[in-house]
ZAMARGU-4260 file (C-alpha; in steps of 0.2 Angstrom, whole numbers, plus 5000, padded with zeros to 4 digits):
<rodrens>
0) 5391/6096/5319 | 5379/6111/5318 | 5368/6114/5302 | 5361/6127/5293 | 5344/6128/5280
5) 5345/6142/5267 | 5328/6147/5261 | 5321/6158/5244 | 5338/6155/5234 | 5334/6160/5215
10) 5336/6146/5203 | 5347/6157/5194 | 5358/6158/5209 | 5358/6139/5214 | 5363/6136/5196
15) 5377/6149/5198 | 5381/6139/5215 | 5381/6123/5205 | 5393/6128/5192 | 5405/6134/5204
20) 5406/6118/5214 | 5408/6109/5198 | 5423/6119/5193 | 5430/6116/5209 | 5426/6098/5209
25) 5415/6098/5224 | 5394/6095/5227 | 5386/6112/5230 | 5386/6108/5249 | 5405/6107/5250
30) 5406/6123/5240 | 5395/6131/5251 | 5404/6125/5267 | 5421/6130/5260 | 5413/6147/5256
35) 5406/6149/5273 | 5424/6142/5282 | 5432/6156/5272 | 5422/6170/5277 | 5423/6164/5297
40) 5441/6164/5298 | 5446/6181/5308 | 5457/6191/5297 | 5470/6205/5302 | 5466/6220/5295
45) 5483/6228/5288 | 5475/6246/5287 | 5466/6252/5305 | 5456/6264/5296 | 5449/6250/5283
50) 5429/6247/5288 | 5425/6230/5297 | 5411/6223/5290 | 5400/6208/5298 | 5400/6189/5293
55) 5382/6191/5285 | 5388/6205/5275 | 5403/6197/5268 | 5392/6183/5265 | 5380/6193/5256
60) 5394/6202/5245 | 5401/6184/5239 | 5382/6178/5235 | 5379/6194/5224 | 5396/6192/5216
65) 5390/6175/5210 | 5374/6181/5205 | 5364/6174/5220 | 5350/6186/5224 | 5345/6185/5242
70) 5328/6195/5245 | 5331/6210/5256 | 5321/6212/5273 | 5317/6225/5285 | 5317/6220/5302
75) 5299/6226/5311 | 5303/6235/5326 | 5287/6235/5333 | 5287/6231/5352 | 5280/6215/5355
80) 5264/6212/5369 | 5271/6199/5383 | 5264/6184/5384 | 5249/6181/5398 | 5248/6163/5403
85) 5232/6163/5412
</rodrens>
């Protein structure tokens, strides 16, 4: 079964996640699994004009809704130099 590590969760966000898990009678890990499973299920769009958002965006929205702050990263688009094996 695949595993994932989420780093740099704020103390407040971690505490909020633990409170949410306790309310649902689950461990924090089980609560995160349930949240990911709920987000990963494909959903039918009732309105074809409705904006489609990706899994990462939905996950980010849920975390922010519950007080978990995630760092914003700007991707470095500088081309990499090819590796030379001589």
